[in-house]
mmCIF file of the N, C-alpha and C atoms, coordinates in Angstrom:
data_MODEL
# 
_entry.id   MODEL 
# 
loop_
_atom_site.group_PDB 
_atom_site.id 
_atom_site.type_symbol 
_atom_site.label_atom_id 
_atom_site.label_alt_id 
_atom_site.label_comp_id 
_atom_site.label_asym_id 
_atom_site.label_entity_id 
_atom_site.label_seq_id 
_atom_site.pdbx_PDB_ins_code 
_atom_site.Cartn_x 
_atom_site.Cartn_y 
_atom_site.Cartn_z 
_atom_site.occupancy 
_atom_site.B_iso_or_equiv 
_atom_site.pdbx_formal_charge 
_atom_site.auth_seq_id 
_atom_site.auth_comp_id 
_atom_site.auth_asym_id 
_atom_site.auth_atom_id 
_atom_site.pdbx_PDB_model_num 
ATOM 1   N N  . MET A 1 1  ? 0.858  -1.164 0.000   1.00 0.00 ? 1  MET A N  1 
ATOM 2   C CA . MET A 1 1  ? 0.000  0.000  0.000   1.00 0.00 ? 1  MET A CA 1 
ATOM 3   C C  . MET A 1 1  ? 0.908  1.232  0.000   1.00 0.00 ? 1  MET A C  1 
ATOM 4   N N  . LYS A 1 2  ? 0.564  2.198  -0.855  1.00 0.00 ? 2  LYS A N  1 
ATOM 5   C CA . LYS A 1 2  ? 1.338  3.435  -0.927  1.00 0.00 ? 2  LYS A CA 1 
ATOM 6   C C  . LYS A 1 2  ? 0.606  4.552  -0.216  1.00 0.00 ? 2  LYS A C  1 
ATOM 7   N N  . ALA A 1 3  ? 1.384  5.393  0.437   1.00 0.00 ? 3  ALA A N  1 
ATOM 8   C CA . ALA A 1 3  ? 0.825  6.564  1.102   1.00 0.00 ? 3  ALA A CA 1 
ATOM 9   C C  . ALA A 1 3  ? 1.594  7.795  0.660   1.00 0.00 ? 3  ALA A C  1 
ATOM 10  N N  . LYS A 1 4  ? 0.873  8.900  0.591   1.00 0.00 ? 4  LYS A N  1 
ATOM 11  C CA . LYS A 1 4  ? 1.479  10.185 0.289   1.00 0.00 ? 4  LYS A CA 1 
ATOM 12  C C  . LYS A 1 4  ? 1.210  11.103 1.477   1.00 0.00 ? 4  LYS A C  1 
ATOM 13  N N  . VAL A 1 5  ? 2.256  11.810 1.903   1.00 0.00 ? 5  VAL A N  1 
ATOM 14  C CA . VAL A 1 5  ? 2.136  12.741 3.011   1.00 0.00 ? 5  VAL A CA 1 
ATOM 15  C C  . VAL A 1 5  ? 2.566  14.116 2.508   1.00 0.00 ? 5  VAL A C  1 
ATOM 16  N N  . TYR A 1 6  ? 1.704  15.102 2.712   1.00 0.00 ? 6  TYR A N  1 
ATOM 17  C CA . TYR A 1 6  ? 1.989  16.480 2.337   1.00 0.00 ? 6  TYR A CA 1 
ATOM 18  C C  . TYR A 1 6  ? 2.154  17.289 3.623   1.00 0.00 ? 6  TYR A C  1 
ATOM 19  N N  . VAL A 1 7  ? 3.285  17.965 3.761   1.00 0.00 ? 7  VAL A N  1 
ATOM 20  C CA . VAL A 1 7  ? 3.562  18.765 4.945   1.00 0.00 ? 7  VAL A CA 1 
ATOM 21  C C  . VAL A 1 7  ? 3.737  20.216 4.498   1.00 0.00 ? 7  VAL A C  1 
ATOM 22  N N  . THR A 1 8  ? 2.968  21.121 5.111   1.00 0.00 ? 8  THR A N  1 
ATOM 23  C CA . THR A 1 8  ? 3.039  22.536 4.761   1.00 0.00 ? 8  THR A CA 1 
ATOM 24  C C  . THR A 1 8  ? 3.030  23.374 6.037   1.00 0.00 ? 8  THR A C  1 
ATOM 25  N N  . PHE A 1 9  ? 3.557  24.594 5.918   1.00 0.00 ? 9  PHE A N  1 
ATOM 26  C CA . PHE A 1 9  ? 3.491  25.497 7.056   1.00 0.00 ? 9  PHE A CA 1 
ATOM 27  C C  . PHE A 1 9  ? 2.034  25.869 7.326   1.00 0.00 ? 9  PHE A C  1 
ATOM 28  N N  . LYS A 1 10 ? 1.710  26.043 8.592   1.00 0.00 ? 10 LYS A N  1 
ATOM 29  C CA . LYS A 1 10 ? 0.378  26.510 8.967   1.00 0.00 ? 10 LYS A CA 1 
ATOM 30  C C  . LYS A 1 10 ? 0.200  27.941 8.472   1.00 0.00 ? 10 LYS A C  1 
ATOM 31  N N  . LYS A 1 11 ? -1.061 28.321 8.241   1.00 0.00 ? 11 LYS A N  1 
ATOM 32  C CA . LYS A 1 11 ? -1.341 29.701 7.847   1.00 0.00 ? 11 LYS A CA 1 
ATOM 33  C C  . LYS A 1 11 ? -0.825 30.632 8.937   1.00 0.00 ? 11 LYS A C  1 
ATOM 34  N N  . GLY A 1 12 ? -0.221 31.714 8.528   1.00 0.00 ? 12 GLY A N  1 
ATOM 35  C CA . GLY A 1 12 ? 0.308  32.681 9.481   1.00 0.00 ? 12 GLY A CA 1 
ATOM 36  C C  . GLY A 1 12 ? 1.760  32.454 9.861   1.00 0.00 ? 12 GLY A C  1 
ATOM 37  N N  . VAL A 1 13 ? 2.311  31.286 9.526   1.00 0.00 ? 13 VAL A N  1 
ATOM 38  C CA . VAL A 1 13 ? 3.718  31.013 9.806   1.00 0.00 ? 13 VAL A CA 1 
ATOM 39  C C  . VAL A 1 13 ? 4.532  31.496 8.607   1.00 0.00 ? 13 VAL A C  1 
ATOM 40  N N  . LEU A 1 14 ? 5.566  32.276 8.879   1.00 0.00 ? 14 LEU A N  1 
ATOM 41  C CA . LEU A 1 14 ? 6.409  32.789 7.810   1.00 0.00 ? 14 LEU A CA 1 
ATOM 42  C C  . LEU A 1 14 ? 7.106  31.648 7.073   1.00 0.00 ? 14 LEU A C  1 
ATOM 43  N N  . ASP A 1 15 ? 7.219  31.798 5.748   1.00 0.00 ? 15 ASP A N  1 
ATOM 44  C CA . ASP A 1 15 ? 7.885  30.818 4.900   1.00 0.00 ? 15 ASP A CA 1 
ATOM 45  C C  . ASP A 1 15 ? 8.993  31.539 4.132   1.00 0.00 ? 15 ASP A C  1 
ATOM 46  N N  . PRO A 1 16 ? 10.184 31.703 4.740   1.00 0.00 ? 16 PRO A N  1 
ATOM 47  C CA . PRO A 1 16 ? 11.247 32.457 4.082   1.00 0.00 ? 16 PRO A CA 1 
ATOM 48  C C  . PRO A 1 16 ? 11.699 31.853 2.757   1.00 0.00 ? 16 PRO A C  1 
ATOM 49  N N  . GLN A 1 17 ? 11.707 30.531 2.657   1.00 0.00 ? 17 GLN A N  1 
ATOM 50  C CA . GLN A 1 17 ? 12.091 29.891 1.396   1.00 0.00 ? 17 GLN A CA 1 
ATOM 51  C C  . GLN A 1 17 ? 11.058 30.199 0.314   1.00 0.00 ? 17 GLN A C  1 
ATOM 52  N N  . GLY A 1 18 ? 9.788  30.133 0.666   1.00 0.00 ? 18 GLY A N  1 
ATOM 53  C CA . GLY A 1 18 ? 8.734  30.467 -0.284  1.00 0.00 ? 18 GLY A CA 1 
ATOM 54  C C  . GLY A 1 18 ? 8.816  31.918 -0.729  1.00 0.00 ? 18 GLY A C  1 
ATOM 55  N N  . LYS A 1 19 ? 9.111  32.827 0.219   1.00 0.00 ? 19 LYS A N  1 
ATOM 56  C CA . LYS A 1 19 ? 9.271  34.254 -0.115  1.00 0.00 ? 19 LYS A CA 1 
ATOM 57  C C  . LYS A 1 19 ? 10.423 34.444 -1.099  1.00 0.00 ? 19 LYS A C  1 
ATOM 58  N N  . ALA A 1 20 ? 11.548 33.776 -0.834  1.00 0.00 ? 20 ALA A N  1 
ATOM 59  C CA . ALA A 1 20 ? 12.728 33.913 -1.696  1.00 0.00 ? 20 ALA A CA 1 
ATOM 60  C C  . ALA A 1 20 ? 12.449 33.390 -3.102  1.00 0.00 ? 20 ALA A C  1 
ATOM 61  N N  . VAL A 1 21 ? 11.801 32.240 -3.204  1.00 0.00 ? 21 VAL A N  1 
ATOM 62  C CA . VAL A 1 21 ? 11.486 31.670 -4.521  1.00 0.00 ? 21 VAL A CA 1 
ATOM 63  C C  . VAL A 1 21 ? 10.466 32.553 -5.242  1.00 0.00 ? 21 VAL A C  1 
ATOM 64  N N  . GLY A 1 22 ? 9.476  33.058 -4.511  1.00 0.00 ? 22 GLY A N  1 
ATOM 65  C CA . GLY A 1 22 ? 8.488  33.955 -5.106  1.00 0.00 ? 22 GLY A CA 1 
ATOM 66  C C  . GLY A 1 22 ? 9.131  35.225 -5.645  1.00 0.00 ? 22 GLY A C  1 
ATOM 67  N N  . ALA A 1 23 ? 10.052 35.787 -4.870  1.00 0.00 ? 23 ALA A N  1 
ATOM 68  C CA . ALA A 1 23 ? 10.756 36.990 -5.313  1.00 0.00 ? 23 ALA A CA 1 
ATOM 69  C C  . ALA A 1 23 ? 11.629 36.703 -6.529  1.00 0.00 ? 23 ALA A C  1 
ATOM 70  N N  . ALA A 1 24 ? 12.269 35.540 -6.555  1.00 0.00 ? 24 ALA A N  1 
ATOM 71  C CA . ALA A 1 24 ? 13.103 35.172 -7.704  1.00 0.00 ? 24 ALA A CA 1 
ATOM 72  C C  . ALA A 1 24 ? 12.251 35.024 -8.961  1.00 0.00 ? 24 ALA A C  1 
ATOM 73  N N  . LEU A 1 25 ? 11.092 34.393 -8.840  1.00 0.00 ? 25 LEU A N  1 
ATOM 74  C CA . LEU A 1 25 ? 10.198 34.262 -9.991  1.00 0.00 ? 25 LEU A CA 1 
ATOM 75  C C  . LEU A 1 25 ? 9.735  35.633 -10.480 1.00 0.00 ? 25 LEU A C  1 
ATOM 76  N N  . GLU A 1 26 ? 9.418  36.520 -9.544  1.00 0.00 ? 26 GLU A N  1 
ATOM 77  C CA . GLU A 1 26 ? 9.015  37.889 -9.904  1.00 0.00 ? 26 GLU A CA 1 
ATOM 78  C C  . GLU A 1 26 ? 10.129 38.580 -10.684 1.00 0.00 ? 26 GLU A C  1 
ATOM 79  N N  . SER A 1 27 ? 11.366 38.440 -10.200 1.00 0.00 ? 27 SER A N  1 
ATOM 80  C CA . SER A 1 27 ? 12.500 39.090 -10.872 1.00 0.00 ? 27 SER A CA 1 
ATOM 81  C C  . SER A 1 27 ? 12.783 38.478 -12.242 1.00 0.00 ? 27 SER A C  1 
ATOM 82  N N  . MET A 1 28 ? 12.326 37.253 -12.464 1.00 0.00 ? 28 MET A N  1 
ATOM 83  C CA . MET A 1 28 ? 12.504 36.590 -13.760 1.00 0.00 ? 28 MET A CA 1 
ATOM 84  C C  . MET A 1 28 ? 11.367 36.919 -14.727 1.00 0.00 ? 28 MET A C  1 
ATOM 85  N N  . GLY A 1 29 ? 10.436 37.728 -14.272 1.00 0.00 ? 29 GLY A N  1 
ATOM 86  C CA . GLY A 1 29 ? 9.361  38.149 -15.161 1.00 0.00 ? 29 GLY A CA 1 
ATOM 87  C C  . GLY A 1 29 ? 8.050  37.409 -14.982 1.00 0.00 ? 29 GLY A C  1 
ATOM 88  N N  . TYR A 1 30 ? 7.949  36.549 -14.000 1.00 0.00 ? 30 TYR A N  1 
ATOM 89  C CA . TYR A 1 30 ? 6.711  35.813 -13.743 1.00 0.00 ? 30 TYR A CA 1 
ATOM 90  C C  . TYR A 1 30 ? 5.844  36.625 -12.779 1.00 0.00 ? 30 TYR A C  1 
ATOM 91  N N  . HIS A 1 31 ? 5.268  37.693 -13.280 1.00 0.00 ? 31 HIS A N  1 
ATOM 92  C CA . HIS A 1 31 ? 4.519  38.631 -12.451 1.00 0.00 ? 31 HIS A CA 1 
ATOM 93  C C  . HIS A 1 31 ? 3.153  38.101 -12.022 1.00 0.00 ? 31 HIS A C  1 
ATOM 94  N N  . GLU A 1 32 ? 2.706  37.004 -12.622 1.00 0.00 ? 32 GLU A N  1 
ATOM 95  C CA . GLU A 1 32 ? 1.403  36.448 -12.263 1.00 0.00 ? 32 GLU A CA 1 
ATOM 96  C C  . GLU A 1 32 ? 1.425  35.680 -10.940 1.00 0.00 ? 32 GLU A C  1 
ATOM 97  N N  . VAL A 1 33 ? 2.611  35.380 -10.396 1.00 0.00 ? 33 VAL A N  1 
ATOM 98  C CA . VAL A 1 33 ? 2.712  34.646 -9.135  1.00 0.00 ? 33 VAL A CA 1 
ATOM 99  C C  . VAL A 1 33 ? 2.383  35.613 -7.993  1.00 0.00 ? 33 VAL A C  1 
ATOM 100 N N  . LYS A 1 34 ? 1.216  35.401 -7.393  1.00 0.00 ? 34 LYS A N  1 
ATOM 101 C CA . LYS A 1 34 ? 0.771  36.274 -6.292  1.00 0.00 ? 34 LYS A CA 1 
ATOM 102 C C  . LYS A 1 34 ? 1.466  35.907 -4.988  1.00 0.00 ? 34 LYS A C  1 
ATOM 103 N N  . SER A 1 35 ? 1.513  34.621 -4.674  1.00 0.00 ? 35 SER A N  1 
ATOM 104 C CA . SER A 1 35 ? 2.221  34.154 -3.481  1.00 0.00 ? 35 SER A CA 1 
ATOM 105 C C  . SER A 1 35 ? 2.648  32.715 -3.712  1.00 0.00 ? 35 SER A C  1 
ATOM 106 N N  . LEU A 1 36 ? 3.593  32.266 -2.912  1.00 0.00 ? 36 LEU A N  1 
ATOM 107 C CA . LEU A 1 36 ? 4.152  30.925 -3.090  1.00 0.00 ? 36 LEU A CA 1 
ATOM 108 C C  . LEU A 1 36 ? 4.595  30.416 -1.728  1.00 0.00 ? 36 LEU A C  1 
ATOM 109 N N  . ARG A 1 37 ? 4.272  29.165 -1.440  1.00 0.00 ? 37 ARG A N  1 
ATOM 110 C CA . ARG A 1 37 ? 4.722  28.537 -0.194  1.00 0.00 ? 37 ARG A CA 1 
ATOM 111 C C  . ARG A 1 37 ? 5.366  27.209 -0.548  1.00 0.00 ? 37 ARG A C  1 
ATOM 112 N N  . ILE A 1 38 ? 6.405  26.871 0.168   1.00 0.00 ? 38 ILE A N  1 
ATOM 113 C CA . ILE A 1 38 ? 7.157  25.644 -0.062  1.00 0.00 ? 38 ILE A CA 1 
ATOM 114 C C  . ILE A 1 38 ? 6.766  24.628 1.017   1.00 0.00 ? 38 ILE A C  1 
ATOM 115 N N  . GLY A 1 39 ? 6.628  23.369 0.625   1.00 0.00 ? 39 GLY A N  1 
ATOM 116 C CA . GLY A 1 39 ? 6.309  22.309 1.575   1.00 0.00 ? 39 GLY A CA 1 
ATOM 117 C C  . GLY A 1 39 ? 7.118  21.059 1.285   1.00 0.00 ? 39 GLY A C  1 
ATOM 118 N N  . LYS A 1 40 ? 6.730  19.959 1.916   1.00 0.00 ? 40 LYS A N  1 
ATOM 119 C CA . LYS A 1 40 ? 7.399  18.674 1.721   1.00 0.00 ? 40 LYS A CA 1 
ATOM 120 C C  . LYS A 1 40 ? 6.380  17.668 1.200   1.00 0.00 ? 40 LYS A C  1 
ATOM 121 N N  . PHE A 1 41 ? 6.850  16.777 0.338   1.00 0.00 ? 41 PHE A N  1 
ATOM 122 C CA . PHE A 1 41 ? 6.042  15.668 -0.168  1.00 0.00 ? 41 PHE A CA 1 
ATOM 123 C C  . PHE A 1 41 ? 6.804  14.393 0.128   1.00 0.00 ? 41 PHE A C  1 
ATOM 124 N N  . ILE A 1 42 ? 6.137  13.440 0.788   1.00 0.00 ? 42 ILE A N  1 
ATOM 125 C CA . ILE A 1 42 ? 6.784  12.196 1.205   1.00 0.00 ? 42 ILE A CA 1 
ATOM 126 C C  . ILE A 1 42 ? 5.948  11.020 0.702   1.00 0.00 ? 42 ILE A C  1 
ATOM 127 N N  . GLU A 1 43 ? 6.596  10.066 0.033   1.00 0.00 ? 43 GLU A N  1 
ATOM 128 C CA . GLU A 1 43 ? 5.929  8.823  -0.388  1.00 0.00 ? 43 GLU A CA 1 
ATOM 129 C C  . GLU A 1 43 ? 6.417  7.694  0.516   1.00 0.00 ? 43 GLU A C  1 
ATOM 130 N N  . ILE A 1 44 ? 5.480  6.900  0.988   1.00 0.00 ? 44 ILE A N  1 
ATOM 131 C CA . ILE A 1 44 ? 5.816  5.803  1.893   1.00 0.00 ? 44 ILE A CA 1 
ATOM 132 C C  . ILE A 1 44 ? 5.111  4.529  1.407   1.00 0.00 ? 44 ILE A C  1 
ATOM 133 N N  . ASP A 1 45 ? 5.862  3.429  1.302   1.00 0.00 ? 45 ASP A N  1 
ATOM 134 C CA . ASP A 1 45 ? 5.275  2.115  1.024   1.00 0.00 ? 45 ASP A CA 1 
ATOM 135 C C  . ASP A 1 45 ? 5.068  1.406  2.355   1.00 0.00 ? 45 ASP A C  1 
ATOM 136 N N  . LEU A 1 46 ? 3.871  0.894  2.566   1.00 0.00 ? 46 LEU A N  1 
ATOM 137 C CA . LEU A 1 46 ? 3.534  0.214  3.815   1.00 0.00 ? 46 LEU A CA 1 
ATOM 138 C C  . LEU A 1 46 ? 3.157  -1.241 3.528   1.00 0.00 ? 46 LEU A C  1 
ATOM 139 N N  . ASN A 1 47 ? 3.479  -2.122 4.464   1.00 0.00 ? 47 ASN A N  1 
ATOM 140 C CA . ASN A 1 47 ? 3.144  -3.543 4.338   1.00 0.00 ? 47 ASN A CA 1 
ATOM 141 C C  . ASN A 1 47 ? 2.320  -4.014 5.522   1.00 0.00 ? 47 ASN A C  1 
ATOM 142 N N  . GLY A 1 48 ? 1.401  -4.927 5.255   1.00 0.00 ? 48 GLY A N  1 
ATOM 143 C CA . GLY A 1 48 ? 0.726  -5.676 6.305   1.00 0.00 ? 48 GLY A CA 1 
ATOM 144 C C  . GLY A 1 48 ? -0.238 -4.906 7.183   1.00 0.00 ? 48 GLY A C  1 
ATOM 145 N N  . LEU A 1 49 ? -0.777 -3.796 6.707   1.00 0.00 ? 49 LEU A N  1 
ATOM 146 C CA . LEU A 1 49 ? -1.717 -3.033 7.516   1.00 0.00 ? 49 LEU A CA 1 
ATOM 147 C C  . LEU A 1 49 ? -3.026 -2.832 6.763   1.00 0.00 ? 49 LEU A C  1 
ATOM 148 N N  . SER A 1 50 ? -4.106 -2.770 7.515   1.00 0.00 ? 50 SER A N  1 
ATOM 149 C CA . SER A 1 50 ? -5.376 -2.364 6.915   1.00 0.00 ? 50 SER A CA 1 
ATOM 150 C C  . SER A 1 50 ? -5.313 -0.859 6.661   1.00 0.00 ? 50 SER A C  1 
ATOM 151 N N  . LYS A 1 51 ? -6.264 -0.333 5.906   1.00 0.00 ? 51 LYS A N  1 
ATOM 152 C CA . LYS A 1 51 ? -6.267 1.096  5.626   1.00 0.00 ? 51 LYS A CA 1 
ATOM 153 C C  . LYS A 1 51 ? -6.406 1.902  6.919   1.00 0.00 ? 51 LYS A C  1 
ATOM 154 N N  . THR A 1 52 ? -7.256 1.454  7.826   1.00 0.00 ? 52 THR A N  1 
ATOM 155 C CA . THR A 1 52 ? -7.454 2.144  9.105   1.00 0.00 ? 52 THR A CA 1 
ATOM 156 C C  . THR A 1 52 ? -6.176 2.128  9.931   1.00 0.00 ? 52 THR A C  1 
ATOM 157 N N  . GLU A 1 53 ? -5.519 0.964  9.998   1.00 0.00 ? 53 GLU A N  1 
ATOM 158 C CA . GLU A 1 53 ? -4.254 0.867  10.738  1.00 0.00 ? 53 GLU A CA 1 
ATOM 159 C C  . GLU A 1 53 ? -3.185 1.757  10.109  1.00 0.00 ? 53 GLU A C  1 
ATOM 160 N N  . ALA A 1 54 ? -3.139 1.756  8.784   1.00 0.00 ? 54 ALA A N  1 
ATOM 161 C CA . ALA A 1 54 ? -2.154 2.576  8.075   1.00 0.00 ? 54 ALA A CA 1 
ATOM 162 C C  . ALA A 1 54 ? -2.361 4.058  8.379   1.00 0.00 ? 54 ALA A C  1 
ATOM 163 N N  . GLU A 1 55 ? -3.600 4.512  8.374   1.00 0.00 ? 55 GLU A N  1 
ATOM 164 C CA . GLU A 1 55 ? -3.894 5.917  8.688   1.00 0.00 ? 55 GLU A CA 1 
ATOM 165 C C  . GLU A 1 55 ? -3.406 6.270  10.088  1.00 0.00 ? 55 GLU A C  1 
ATOM 166 N N  . GLU A 1 56 ? -3.658 5.403  11.045  1.00 0.00 ? 56 GLU A N  1 
ATOM 167 C CA . GLU A 1 56 ? -3.225 5.660  12.418  1.00 0.00 ? 56 GLU A CA 1 
ATOM 168 C C  . GLU A 1 56 ? -1.698 5.692  12.531  1.00 0.00 ? 56 GLU A C  1 
ATOM 169 N N  . ARG A 1 57 ? -1.046 4.730  11.896  1.00 0.00 ? 57 ARG A N  1 
ATOM 170 C CA . ARG A 1 57 ? 0.426  4.678  11.939  1.00 0.00 ? 57 ARG A CA 1 
ATOM 171 C C  . ARG A 1 57 ? 1.033  5.903  11.271  1.00 0.00 ? 57 ARG A C  1 
ATOM 172 N N  . LEU A 1 58 ? 0.466  6.329  10.147  1.00 0.00 ? 58 LEU A N  1 
ATOM 173 C CA . LEU A 1 58 ? 0.975  7.505  9.449   1.00 0.00 ? 58 LEU A CA 1 
ATOM 174 C C  . LEU A 1 58 ? 0.795  8.771  10.281  1.00 0.00 ? 58 LEU A C  1 
ATOM 175 N N  . LYS A 1 59 ? -0.337 8.881  10.968  1.00 0.00 ? 59 LYS A N  1 
ATOM 176 C CA . LYS A 1 59 ? -0.543 10.031 11.853  1.00 0.00 ? 59 LYS A CA 1 
ATOM 177 C C  . LYS A 1 59 ? 0.518  10.050 12.951  1.00 0.00 ? 59 LYS A C  1 
ATOM 178 N N  . GLU A 1 60 ? 0.824  8.879  13.511  1.00 0.00 ? 60 GLU A N  1 
ATOM 179 C CA . GLU A 1 60 ? 1.874  8.782  14.526  1.00 0.00 ? 60 GLU A CA 1 
ATOM 180 C C  . GLU A 1 60 ? 3.212  9.236  13.960  1.00 0.00 ? 60 GLU A C  1 
ATOM 181 N N  . MET A 1 61 ? 3.543  8.751  12.744  1.00 0.00 ? 61 MET A N  1 
ATOM 182 C CA . MET A 1 61 ? 4.812  9.110  12.101  1.00 0.00 ? 61 MET A CA 1 
ATOM 183 C C  . MET A 1 61 ? 4.909  10.618 11.902  1.00 0.00 ? 61 MET A C  1 
ATOM 184 N N  . CYS A 1 62 ? 3.814  11.212 11.465  1.00 0.00 ? 62 CYS A N  1 
ATOM 185 C CA . CYS A 1 62 ? 3.802  12.657 11.233  1.00 0.00 ? 62 CYS A CA 1 
ATOM 186 C C  . CYS A 1 62 ? 3.992  13.427 12.531  1.00 0.00 ? 62 CYS A C  1 
ATOM 187 N N  . LYS A 1 63 ? 3.280  13.024 13.559  1.00 0.00 ? 63 LYS A N  1 
ATOM 188 C CA . LYS A 1 63 ? 3.368  13.728 14.836  1.00 0.00 ? 63 LYS A CA 1 
ATOM 189 C C  . LYS A 1 63 ? 4.740  13.565 15.486  1.00 0.00 ? 63 LYS A C  1 
ATOM 190 N N  . LYS A 1 64 ? 5.376  12.396 15.303  1.00 0.00 ? 64 LYS A N  1 
ATOM 191 C CA . LYS A 1 64 ? 6.648  12.129 15.963  1.00 0.00 ? 64 LYS A CA 1 
ATOM 192 C C  . LYS A 1 64 ? 7.867  12.570 15.163  1.00 0.00 ? 64 LYS A C  1 
ATOM 193 N N  . LEU A 1 65 ? 7.778  12.591 13.807  1.00 0.00 ? 65 LEU A N  1 
ATOM 194 C CA . LEU A 1 65 ? 8.993  12.857 13.038  1.00 0.00 ? 65 LEU A CA 1 
ATOM 195 C C  . LEU A 1 65 ? 8.785  13.658 11.756  1.00 0.00 ? 65 LEU A C  1 
ATOM 196 N N  . LEU A 1 66 ? 7.793  13.307 10.969  1.00 0.00 ? 66 LEU A N  1 
ATOM 197 C CA . LEU A 1 66 ? 7.692  13.861 9.622   1.00 0.00 ? 66 LEU A CA 1 
ATOM 198 C C  . LEU A 1 66 ? 7.260  15.320 9.581   1.00 0.00 ? 66 LEU A C  1 
ATOM 199 N N  . ALA A 1 67 ? 6.498  15.771 10.569  1.00 0.00 ? 67 ALA A N  1 
ATOM 200 C CA . ALA A 1 67 ? 6.026  17.160 10.600  1.00 0.00 ? 67 ALA A CA 1 
ATOM 201 C C  . ALA A 1 67 ? 6.284  17.751 11.974  1.00 0.00 ? 67 ALA A C  1 
ATOM 202 N N  . ASN A 1 68 ? 6.627  19.015 11.980  1.00 0.00 ? 68 ASN A N  1 
ATOM 203 C CA . ASN A 1 68 ? 6.726  19.760 13.239  1.00 0.00 ? 68 ASN A CA 1 
ATOM 204 C C  . ASN A 1 68 ? 5.347  20.367 13.462  1.00 0.00 ? 68 ASN A C  1 
ATOM 205 N N  . THR A 1 69 ? 4.522  19.691 14.231  1.00 0.00 ? 69 THR A N  1 
ATOM 206 C CA . THR A 1 69 ? 3.113  20.070 14.348  1.00 0.00 ? 69 THR A CA 1 
ATOM 207 C C  . THR A 1 69 ? 2.885  21.403 15.046  1.00 0.00 ? 69 THR A C  1 
ATOM 208 N N  . VAL A 1 70 ? 3.923  22.010 15.584  1.00 0.00 ? 70 VAL A N  1 
ATOM 209 C CA . VAL A 1 70 ? 3.799  23.343 16.163  1.00 0.00 ? 70 VAL A CA 1 
ATOM 210 C C  . VAL A 1 70 ? 3.610  24.368 15.040  1.00 0.00 ? 70 VAL A C  1 
ATOM 211 N N  . VAL A 1 71 ? 4.339  24.195 13.941  1.00 0.00 ? 71 VAL A N  1 
ATOM 212 C CA . VAL A 1 71 ? 4.295  25.173 12.850  1.00 0.00 ? 71 VAL A CA 1 
ATOM 213 C C  . VAL A 1 71 ? 3.846  24.588 11.512  1.00 0.00 ? 71 VAL A C  1 
ATOM 214 N N  . GLU A 1 72 ? 3.655  23.268 11.454  1.00 0.00 ? 72 GLU A N  1 
ATOM 215 C CA . GLU A 1 72 ? 3.298  22.623 10.179  1.00 0.00 ? 72 GLU A CA 1 
ATOM 216 C C  . GLU A 1 72 ? 2.006  21.823 10.300  1.00 0.00 ? 72 GLU A C  1 
ATOM 217 N N  . ASP A 1 73 ? 1.272  21.788 9.197   1.00 0.00 ? 73 ASP A N  1 
ATOM 218 C CA . ASP A 1 73 ? 0.121  20.903 9.046   1.00 0.00 ? 73 ASP A CA 1 
ATOM 219 C C  . ASP A 1 73 ? 0.526  19.759 8.146   1.00 0.00 ? 73 ASP A C  1 
ATOM 220 N N  . TYR A 1 74 ? -0.208 18.655 8.217   1.00 0.00 ? 74 TYR A N  1 
ATOM 221 C CA . TYR A 1 74 ? 0.062  17.540 7.307   1.00 0.00 ? 74 TYR A CA 1 
ATOM 222 C C  . TYR A 1 74 ? -1.245 16.957 6.813   1.00 0.00 ? 74 TYR A C  1 
ATOM 223 N N  . LYS A 1 75 ? -1.168 16.342 5.631   1.00 0.00 ? 75 LYS A N  1 
ATOM 224 C CA . LYS A 1 75 ? -2.316 15.654 5.041   1.00 0.00 ? 75 LYS A CA 1 
ATOM 225 C C  . LYS A 1 75 ? -1.813 14.320 4.543   1.00 0.00 ? 75 LYS A C  1 
ATOM 226 N N  . VAL A 1 76 ? -2.562 13.259 4.805   1.00 0.00 ? 76 VAL A N  1 
ATOM 227 C CA . VAL A 1 76 ? -2.189 11.902 4.414   1.00 0.00 ? 76 VAL A CA 1 
ATOM 228 C C  . VAL A 1 76 ? -3.170 11.380 3.385   1.00 0.00 ? 76 VAL A C  1 
ATOM 229 N N  . GLU A 1 77 ? -2.663 10.787 2.308   1.00 0.00 ? 77 GLU A N  1 
ATOM 230 C CA . GLU A 1 77 ? -3.482 10.107 1.303   1.00 0.00 ? 77 GLU A CA 1 
ATOM 231 C C  . GLU A 1 77 ? -2.973 8.686  1.167   1.00 0.00 ? 77 GLU A C  1 
ATOM 232 N N  . ILE A 1 78 ? -3.903 7.734  1.182   1.00 0.00 ? 78 ILE A N  1 
ATOM 233 C CA . ILE A 1 78 ? -3.533 6.329  1.014   1.00 0.00 ? 78 ILE A CA 1 
ATOM 234 C C  . ILE A 1 78 ? -4.131 5.834  -0.289  1.00 0.00 ? 78 ILE A C  1 
ATOM 235 N N  . GLU A 1 79 ? -3.294 5.192  -1.120  1.00 0.00 ? 79 GLU A N  1 
ATOM 236 C CA . GLU A 1 79 ? -3.749 4.667  -2.412  1.00 0.00 ? 79 GLU A CA 1 
ATOM 237 C C  . GLU A 1 79 ? -4.238 3.241  -2.271  1.00 0.00 ? 79 GLU A C  1 
# 
């Protein structure tokens, strides 16, 4: 079973990397970019779990290591 985890900064948390990339795109002539935020995308292969068990285990992984839940949100998708 494959899982996808998306980790992004919470609204209101500054994203200096996103600001820098947005400014670089603006300077390159991409004036249509209103704002830009950078996040993480993680693919995980899981074995031997039901979908419900996998969701619970992935939430644990996110809370313990994959996301800093103080400043980041995460979303899990299971295929």
